[in-house]
N, C-alpha and C positions, 0 to 999 in steps of 0.2 A: 319196684323200680320207680324212682322219681325223675320226671323229665324236667330239665331246666328250661325255663321259658326264655326265648330269644327276644322278640320284640312285643309280644302280647297282642298281636293282631286279632287273635281269636280268643282272647282271655275269657274263660268261663262259658264260652259258647259250647253247646251240646250237639255233637255230630254223630250221625249214623253213616257208616261207609259200607256199601254193599259190594262184595267181591274184594275183600281187603287182605286176603291171605298171602299174596305175592305181587310182584311187579309194581305197577302204578298204584294200585289200591293200598298195598303195604307201605309204599313211600308216602302216600297221602296221610296215613295214620301217623307216621313219624313227624311229618311236617306240621300237621294240625296240633299234635301234642306239644311240639316245640314252640308253638305260638299260643299255648295256654288253653287249648280246647279240651273238653271232656269227650271221650270217644267211645262209641259202640260199633261193633262190626257184625255183618252177616256174611258167613263164609260156608261153602258147601263141603270143603275138604276138611275132615275131622283132624287130620294131622297138622294142618296149617292152623286150625283153631287152637289145638293144644300148644303149638309152638308160640303163638301170640300170648296165650294165657300165661305161659311160663316166663316169657320175656317182659311182658307188660301187664302186670297183675291188676292195674287200675282200669284196664280196658274191659268193657262189657262185651263178652263174646257169645254170639248166637250161631249155632250150627244149623244150616238149612239150605234148601235149594231156592235160589233167588228167582227162579222162573215160576214159582208158585205163590199164590195169594197167601197161603197159610204161613209160609216162612217169613214173608215180609211183614205181615201183621204181627207175628210173634216178635220179630226184631224191633219193630217200632214200640210195641208194648213194653218190652224189656228196657229199651232205651229210656222211655218216659218214666218207667217205674224206678230205675236205678239212678238215672241222671237228673230226674225231675222235670224233664221236658225235652223238646227237640227243636233246634234252631237251623240245622244244616243237614240235608240229605244228599249224599254223593253215591253215584252208581258207576262202578268200574268193571262190571262183568262183561266178558266177551269170549268168543271163540273165533277161529280163523279157518279159511278154506284153502290156504296154500296156493293161491293164484289159479284156482280151477276156473277155466272159462266154460261157457255153455257148451262148447264143442267137446269139452273133456268129460261132461257129465252124461252118464248113461240115462236114458229116459226113465228107467225103473227106479232110480235113486233120487230123482228130483223132489218128489213129494216129501220123503223123509228128511232129506238134507235141508230143504227149505224150512220145514217145521222145526228142525233142530236149531239151525242158526238164528232164525227169527225168534224162537222162544228165548234163547239166551241173550242175543244182542238187542232185541227190541222189547219183547214182552216183559222181561225182567225189569226194565225201566218203568213200564206202565204200572206194574204191580207195586214197585217200590214207591213211586210217587203217590199212587192211590192210597196205599197204606199210611203214608206219612201226612196226608193232607190235613186231617183234623189238628194234629200237633203243630204243624207248620203254620196253619192259619192262626192258631193261638199266639204263636211267637213272632208272627210276621217274618217268617224265616226264608230260606232260599234252597234251591235245588241246583245241583251241578251234575250234568250227564256227560258221559264220555263218548264223544264222537270219534273221529279219526281223520288224518290227512286223506284217507281213502274216500271220505265223503266229499272231497273237493277236487281230487285229481285221479283219473282212471289209471289203472296199472298198479296201484298200491294194495291190491288184493284181487281175488277172483270175483265173478259176477254175483255170487251170493253175499260175500262179505261186503263188497262195495255198496250193494243195494241196501243191505241192512244198516250200514252206517249212514247212508242217505236218509233212511227212515228215522234214525236217532236225531239227525239234523232237523228233520221235520218236527219231531217231538219237541225239541227245544223252542222253536218259534211258536208252535201251536199252544203249548202249555204256558209259555210266557204271556201270550195274549189272553188265554183263558183265566189264568190265576192272578193276574195283576188286578188291583194294586197290593194284594195281601202277600203274595209270594213271588220272589224273583226266581227266574229259571234261566240258566246259562249253560254253555257247553265248553268243554276243552277238547281240542282236536289234535292229539299228539301225533308226531311223526313216528318213524320207526324207533323202537325202544330196546335198549340193551337190558339184559338180565331179566327178561320177562318170562313168565311161565305160560304164555299164551299158547294154547294147543289147538289141534285141528278137530274137525267133525268126526264123531265116531261112526256116523252113517257112511262116511267116505273112507273109513279105515284109517283115519288120521288121528285118532284119539290119544295115542302115545307120542305123537310127534310134536316137538316144541319149536316155536319160531326161533327161539334163542339158540338152538343147536345148528342153525345155518352156518356153514363154514365161512370164516373170515367176516363175520357179521359186523364187527366194529368198523372195519375198513370199508365195507360195503355201505353201511349207513352214512358214514362221513363223506364218502365219495359221491353220494347222490344229491347233496344239498350245498347251497352256496357258502354257508358258514363252515363247512367241512368239520362238523362236530357230530359225534355219535352220542345221543342223549339217553339218559337213564330215567327210570321212574322218579328218582329224586329230583332231576331237572324239571320234569313235568309237574311235580307236586306243587310247586310254588304258584302255578297258574290257578290251581284249585284254592290255595290259600287266599289269593287276591280276590277271587270271585266270591268266596265265602265271607270275606271281611266287609266291614262298613265302608272301606275305601272304594268299594264298587257299588255302593247303594243306589246309584243312578243307572245301573246297567242291568237290563233284562233282555232276553232273547238274543244275547250276544255269544260270541265264541272267541276263545284265545287259541292261538296256533303255535305251540312250542314245537316247531318242526324244522328248525335250521334254515328257514327261508326258502323252502321248496316252491312257494307260490311266486317267487320272482325269478325263478330259473328259466332261462331262455331255451 
């Protein structure tokens, strides 16, 4: 399959997208390719990997668990080997806690639930950036991490999810400071998203529950924000395109908020 280039904002840029099998990550793949990028992905779900390989034969597909050092290093190695280098690293990995507050958590599950959500939502970002550092330093590249509106406003997740996204917010500013001037690091903080495969913690018995299966989700998402829009991964993906492009070359430690204007809601 050959992708037609729209504006060429990412022409010949080489990108690795971690967690690209569905939702925002999958939309970022399409948006990057439409702007001329060469794309590799790291995805844990083998069926999603096979689907992308069939639909987009030019994408470098690596199957592995993004919470591990080994999978991230393998993905970076394959990206560099097949694409000739790495300019952009994006992480879209995440799991949800379905609004569980501390009062909802039994004492016996806190340790395992904490380890699970922080491994996926935080540690995967650390491993991804660490693995990509040598290649990104060579290319003077950039990193884009996925925060959430939950990192700015309480109530958009439970205590574990909100705190994990605050941690990613911290990673963005800490890494931007540490890695300048060689590598830019920014974040995208999407609001609620349609057509996501975001699932719950297995330690809380929520592994098969999808956030997108919430009844009347489109109306609920539109009703909570001033713009009255329910945004999809496709809508969010253009924030990643901008931050990955040379048009944002003076921005690091920043964040874009494609969230329908929730921050101005009274």
